[in-house]
C-alpha positions as CSV (number, residue, x, y, z in Angstrom):
1,M,36.2,-11.1,40.3
2,I,39.7,-9.8,40.7
3,R,40.7,-6.4,39.3
4,Q,44.2,-5.2,39.2
5,L,44.8,-1.5,39.6
6,G,48.5,-1.5,39.3
7,F,51.3,-3.7,40.7
8,G,50.7,-4.6,44.3
9,C,47.1,-3.3,44.3
10,V,44.5,-6.0,43.9
11,V,40.8,-5.4,44.5
12,L,38.5,-8.3,45.3
13,S,35.0,-7.4,44.4
14,L,33.6,-10.9,44.9
15,A,35.0,-13.9,46.9
16,I,35.6,-16.9,44.7
17,A,36.4,-20.4,45.7
18,V,39.8,-21.7,44.4
19,P,40.5,-25.4,44.5
20,A,43.3,-26.4,46.8
21,M,46.6,-26.9,44.9
22,A,48.0,-29.2,47.6
23,Q,49.8,-32.2,46.2
24,S,50.8,-35.3,48.1
25,Q,54.0,-35.7,46.0
26,T,56.3,-33.5,44.1
27,P,55.5,-33.9,40.3
28,K,58.3,-35.7,38.3
29,G,58.8,-32.6,36.2
30,V,59.6,-30.5,39.3
31,E,62.0,-33.1,40.6
32,M,63.8,-33.0,37.2
33,A,63.8,-29.2,37.1
34,K,65.3,-29.1,40.6
35,R,68.1,-31.4,39.6
36,A,68.8,-29.5,36.4
37,L,68.6,-26.1,38.2
38,A,70.7,-27.1,41.2
39,E,73.0,-24.5,42.8
40,G,76.4,-24.6,41.1
41,E,75.1,-25.7,37.8
42,T,75.4,-23.5,34.7
43,A,72.2,-22.1,33.5
44,K,71.1,-22.9,29.9
45,D,71.3,-20.0,27.6
46,F,68.1,-18.7,26.0
47,R,66.9,-15.9,23.8
48,L,63.4,-14.2,24.3
49,Q,61.7,-11.1,23.1
50,A,61.6,-8.1,25.5
51,I,58.4,-6.0,25.5
52,A,58.9,-3.7,28.5
53,G,61.6,-2.5,30.8
54,E,65.3,-1.8,30.5
55,L,66.2,-4.0,27.6
56,S,64.4,-4.2,24.2
57,G,64.3,-6.5,21.3
58,P,65.7,-10.0,21.5
59,V,67.4,-10.6,24.8
60,Q,70.0,-13.4,25.2
61,L,70.7,-14.5,28.7
62,S,74.5,-15.0,28.2
63,R,74.9,-11.4,27.0
64,V,72.9,-10.0,29.9
65,N,74.8,-12.3,32.3
66,A,78.2,-11.1,31.0
67,K,77.5,-7.7,32.6
68,G,76.7,-9.0,36.1
69,P,74.4,-11.2,38.1
70,V,70.9,-12.1,36.7
71,V,67.6,-12.8,38.5
72,I,65.2,-14.8,36.4
73,V,61.6,-14.7,37.7
74,V,59.2,-17.1,35.9
75,L,55.6,-16.0,36.1
76,R,52.4,-18.0,35.4
77,G,51.5,-16.1,32.3
78,F,47.7,-16.2,31.5
79,P,46.2,-19.6,32.6
80,G,42.7,-18.2,32.1
81,S,43.1,-15.0,34.1
82,Q,45.9,-12.8,35.3
83,C,47.6,-14.2,38.4
84,P,47.3,-12.0,41.5
85,A,50.3,-13.6,43.1
86,C,52.4,-12.8,40.0
87,T,51.1,-9.2,40.1
88,A,52.1,-8.9,43.8
89,Q,55.6,-10.5,43.2
90,V,56.3,-8.2,40.2
91,G,55.1,-5.2,42.3
92,D,57.6,-6.2,45.0
93,F,60.5,-6.3,42.5
94,V,59.4,-3.0,41.0
95,K,59.5,-1.3,44.4
96,N,63.0,-2.7,45.0
97,A,64.4,-1.9,41.5
98,E,67.0,0.6,42.8
99,R,68.3,-2.0,45.3
100,F,68.8,-4.5,42.4
101,A,70.5,-1.8,40.3
102,A,72.8,-1.0,43.3
103,K,74.0,-4.6,43.1
104,N,74.4,-4.5,39.3
105,A,71.8,-7.2,39.0
106,R,69.4,-7.5,36.0
107,V,66.0,-8.9,36.7
108,L,64.3,-10.8,33.8
109,L,60.6,-11.4,34.3
110,I,59.4,-14.2,32.0
111,Y,55.7,-14.4,31.0
112,P,55.0,-17.8,29.4
113,G,52.1,-19.0,27.4
114,P,50.7,-20.3,24.1
115,R,51.6,-18.2,21.1
116,S,48.0,-17.2,20.5
117,Q,47.2,-13.9,22.1
118,L,50.3,-13.9,24.4
119,D,51.2,-10.3,23.4
120,R,47.6,-9.2,24.3
121,H,47.6,-11.0,27.7
122,A,51.1,-9.6,28.5
123,D,50.0,-6.1,27.7
124,D,46.9,-6.6,30.0
125,F,49.2,-7.9,32.8
126,L,51.5,-4.8,32.5
127,H,48.4,-2.5,32.0
128,G,50.5,0.5,31.0
129,T,53.1,0.1,33.7
130,T,56.6,1.3,32.9
131,L,59.1,-1.1,34.4
132,P,62.1,0.7,35.9
133,Q,65.7,-0.4,35.3
134,P,67.1,-3.0,35.8
135,L,63.8,-5.0,35.2
136,T,62.9,-6.4,31.7
137,F,59.7,-8.2,30.8
138,L,60.2,-11.1,28.4
139,L,57.7,-13.3,26.5
140,D,58.0,-17.1,26.3
141,P,55.6,-17.9,23.4
142,G,55.0,-21.6,23.0
143,Y,56.8,-22.4,26.3
144,S,60.3,-22.7,24.7
145,F,62.1,-21.4,27.8
146,T,59.7,-23.0,30.2
147,D,60.1,-26.4,28.6
148,A,63.9,-26.1,28.3
149,Y,64.1,-25.3,32.0
150,G,61.7,-28.1,33.0
151,L,59.2,-25.6,34.5
152,R,56.1,-26.4,32.5
153,W,53.2,-27.0,34.8
154,D,51.2,-29.2,32.4
155,A,47.8,-29.3,34.1
156,P,44.4,-27.7,33.4
157,N,44.5,-24.0,33.9
158,E,48.3,-23.9,34.5
159,T,51.3,-22.8,32.5
160,A,54.6,-22.7,34.4
161,Y,55.7,-23.3,38.0
162,P,56.4,-19.9,39.5
163,S,60.1,-19.9,40.0
164,T,63.1,-17.7,40.8
165,I,66.6,-18.4,39.7
166,V,69.7,-16.3,40.5
167,L,72.9,-16.5,38.5
168,D,76.3,-15.1,39.4
169,E,78.5,-13.3,36.9
170,S,79.8,-16.6,35.5
171,G,76.3,-18.0,34.8
172,K,76.3,-20.4,37.7
173,I,73.1,-20.9,39.6
174,T,73.4,-19.5,43.2
175,Y,69.8,-19.7,44.2
176,V,66.7,-21.5,42.9
177,K,63.1,-21.7,44.2
178,I,60.4,-23.5,42.4
179,S,56.9,-23.2,43.8
180,E,54.6,-26.1,43.3
181,T,51.6,-23.9,44.2
182,H,50.5,-20.4,43.1
183,R,52.0,-19.0,46.3
184,G,55.4,-19.5,47.9
185,R,57.2,-16.9,45.8
186,S,60.6,-15.5,46.4
187,T,60.5,-11.9,47.7
188,A,62.8,-9.1,46.6
189,D,64.4,-9.0,50.1
190,E,65.1,-12.7,49.9
191,I,66.8,-12.4,46.5
192,L,68.7,-9.3,47.4
193,K,70.3,-11.2,50.3
194,T,71.7,-13.8,47.9
195,L,73.3,-11.2,45.6
């Protein structure tokens, strides 16, 4: 059983076996996403609801991007349990919030999932944590963003490929990393070097 006691703090009270996520080939969807999200391409605009962090209400990418660079972090949502790798990644970005603010970069954390109970699962993931500026937590109910960006991991107990996308002030993609496993996430340090 995994219990989360705040971002970056995970307690393992019982070891569990997790099936290996190794794949012999890159799934077609990931290949298509990598082509669509190639460096130099313009990111597709989207509008999602913010539930925590700097921004509130409906958030439109193009409006946020007009104010400076944007970092989009796609989490796994709730594929049957909260993802410890997502918790650790968000914790890393929270710890480095001031460094992102110093670069005038906004960080959009996207939590995808089916519409049913997505709000409740997102609240559980945040577990009362206040996200500092310039981070904003967005919901992707029904996978509208995830599908539009080609990041839907359509397999049992999966939701989205964990991904990080960096946009410059003009909306051009300057960095993209799509993980085909639960690990292999971009770190805050790695992203800050690209800004």
